[in-house]
Steps between C-alpha positions, in 0.01 A plus 500: 500500500629197678274213598400466865718266692360227718658458840727199513389233739744246626333161522558315828784249509360145500656188651434138408445228760868398504604857576235532771619170653861622488417836658274364776680169564155334493392191307246507218238329718551746787468800267176366352361407845573853629348648185185288542468615863532865392834535678722547195476736201276378221668433166412673173395277208720591203377228264275195497759288677727748677483719808750747642523689827552874526855514639428803720205321664722199579769735636239670720381162626858398585548827689199425721632162618609495862863432572583176678582541867867532565595600145704809446551723207860493373715792613596744229 
C-alpha cells in the first residue's frame, strides 16, 4: 500500500520593503504611516528582525487605489 499523500500547499509570495516601495512608488515612511493607520496591508514577521508583505495583499491594495483625474490607460 502506498502512503497517504498530503495536499501540496503553495506558500504565499512575500515581498521585502524595497520591493513594496518599488511596486507602490511610496516611501518607507509613507508605507509605515499607512500601515499604522490601518490603511495598508500588515506585514508578516519572518524572523526577529525581518518582516515581509504578502505580495497578493499589496497587489490588491494597489488595485483599489483611485486613478488620478485625467489619466488614461494606454491603448493596446
